[in-house]
C-alpha positions as CSV (number, residue, x, y, z in Angstrom):
1,M,10.3,101.4,155.4
2,K,12.3,98.2,154.6
3,V,13.1,97.2,150.7
4,E,10.9,94.1,150.8
5,D,8.1,96.4,152.0
6,W,8.7,98.7,149.3
7,R,9.0,95.8,146.6
8,L,5.6,94.8,147.7
9,R,3.8,97.8,147.5
10,E,5.4,98.3,143.9
11,L,4.0,94.9,142.9
12,V,0.4,95.6,144.3
13,T,0.6,98.9,142.4
14,A,1.6,97.1,139.3
15,Y,-1.3,94.7,139.8
16,N,-3.8,97.0,140.1
17,H,-2.7,99.4,137.1
18,A,-2.8,96.0,135.2
19,R,-6.3,95.0,136.5
20,Q,-7.6,98.7,135.7
21,S,-6.2,98.3,132.0
22,Y,-7.5,95.2,131.4
23,E,-11.1,96.0,132.6
24,L,-11.1,99.1,130.0
25,L,-9.9,97.0,127.3
26,H,-12.9,94.5,128.2
27,K,-15.3,97.5,128.2
28,T,-14.2,98.6,124.9
29,L,-14.3,95.0,123.1
30,V,-17.8,94.7,124.7
31,L,-18.6,98.1,123.5
32,L,-17.2,97.2,119.7
33,G,-19.2,94.0,119.7
34,I,-16.1,91.7,119.3
35,I,-16.9,89.9,122.4
36,E,-20.0,89.2,124.6
37,G,-20.6,89.2,128.5
38,G,-19.1,90.4,131.8
39,L,-15.6,90.1,133.0
40,E,-15.4,87.7,135.8
41,L,-12.1,88.5,137.7
42,P,-11.5,87.4,141.5
43,G,-11.9,90.3,143.8
44,K,-11.9,93.8,143.3
45,K,-8.1,94.8,144.3
46,I,-5.7,93.4,146.1
47,K,-4.5,95.1,149.4
48,E,-1.7,92.6,150.1
49,I,0.6,90.0,148.5
50,T,2.0,87.5,150.6
51,L,5.6,86.5,149.7
52,V,8.2,84.3,151.2
53,K,10.5,85.7,153.2
54,P,14.3,85.0,152.2
55,N,15.4,83.5,155.5
56,L,12.5,81.1,155.5
57,I,14.0,79.8,152.3
58,V,17.5,79.6,153.5
59,A,16.4,77.7,156.4
60,N,14.6,75.1,154.2
61,V,17.1,74.7,151.6
62,Q,19.9,74.2,154.3
63,E,17.8,71.5,155.8
64,F,17.2,69.9,152.6
65,F,20.5,70.1,151.5
66,K,22.2,69.6,154.6
67,C,24.5,72.3,154.2
68,N,25.5,76.0,155.1
69,L,25.0,78.3,152.3
70,K,27.3,80.9,153.7
71,E,30.3,78.2,153.9
72,K,33.2,79.0,152.1
73,T,33.7,75.9,149.5
74,Q,32.7,74.2,146.5
75,V,31.1,71.1,147.9
76,D,28.8,69.5,145.8
77,R,25.9,69.7,148.1
78,V,26.7,73.4,149.0
79,S,26.9,74.4,145.4
80,K,23.4,72.6,144.7
81,G,22.1,74.3,147.7
82,R,23.4,77.9,146.6
83,Q,21.7,77.0,143.1
84,A,18.4,75.8,144.8
85,A,18.4,79.1,146.9
86,H,18.8,81.4,143.9
87,Y,16.0,79.8,142.1
88,L,13.7,79.6,145.1
89,F,14.7,83.7,146.1
90,H,13.9,84.7,142.3
91,K,10.6,82.2,142.2
92,Y,9.0,83.4,145.7
93,T,10.6,86.6,146.8
94,G,11.3,88.9,143.7
95,M,14.6,89.9,145.2
96,S,17.2,91.4,143.1
97,L,20.2,89.3,142.1
98,R,22.5,91.6,144.3
99,D,19.9,91.0,147.5
100,C,20.2,87.1,146.5
101,V,24.1,86.7,147.1
102,L,24.3,88.4,150.5
103,Y,22.2,85.3,151.9
104,T,24.3,83.0,149.9
105,G,27.5,84.3,151.3
106,Q,28.6,85.3,147.4
107,K,29.9,88.5,146.4
108,D,28.7,89.1,143.0
109,H,25.0,89.1,141.5
110,T,26.3,87.0,138.3
111,S,26.7,84.0,141.1
112,A,22.6,84.4,141.5
113,S,22.5,84.4,137.7
114,Q,24.2,81.7,137.1
115,G,22.7,79.9,139.9
116,I,19.2,80.2,138.5
117,K,20.3,78.9,135.4
118,K,22.0,76.0,136.8
119,C,19.4,75.0,139.1
120,I,16.6,75.0,136.1
121,D,19.3,72.8,133.8
122,R,19.8,70.7,136.6
123,M,16.2,70.1,137.0
124,E,16.2,68.7,133.9
125,T,18.9,66.0,134.0
126,D,18.7,65.0,137.5
127,E,15.6,63.8,138.8
128,E,17.2,63.9,142.8
129,F,17.5,67.2,142.7
130,K,14.2,68.2,140.8
131,N,12.3,66.0,143.7
132,T,14.4,67.9,146.4
133,I,13.6,71.4,144.8
134,Q,10.0,70.5,144.7
135,A,9.7,69.0,148.3
136,I,11.1,72.3,149.1
137,E,8.3,74.3,147.0
138,R,5.6,72.0,148.2
139,K,6.9,73.0,152.3
140,L,6.7,77.1,151.1
141,D,3.7,76.9,149.3
142,S,1.8,75.0,152.4
143,I,3.7,77.7,154.6
144,V,2.4,80.4,152.2
145,T,-1.2,78.9,152.1
146,R,-1.6,78.2,155.6
147,S,-1.0,82.1,156.4
148,Q,-3.2,83.4,153.9
149,I,-6.1,81.6,155.2
150,I,-5.0,82.6,158.7
151,K,-5.3,86.6,157.9
């Protein structure tokens, strides 16, 4: 079993447990007369969550930032690309920080943690960087949406 598959199952299990808890809470509040009406949640349970594969994030970041993330350099475009990759790994995959650095050629999980923080800070101050991140996110979102529709 792949680590990604294990994490995916863990997410699905957590979602289904939270959903059951929410349904029980809703029934209790109705019985107590605190709220009225039915509970409208989409679908009963989920069987699969589509997550973006890390290699797809790497390919898109390298394309947009025109860099090789594993290149041993501190050139600005490579540093920005790594920061963007860590942020996108965090947002789209749920990977551990230790796993994130494997895709960017760094050695320490703190590099991923700092990269995420720097990316968020940079998006607040650098409009061009923010636009690049948003363009990558739109591309990743369209790929995820397309794959969900096809299934």
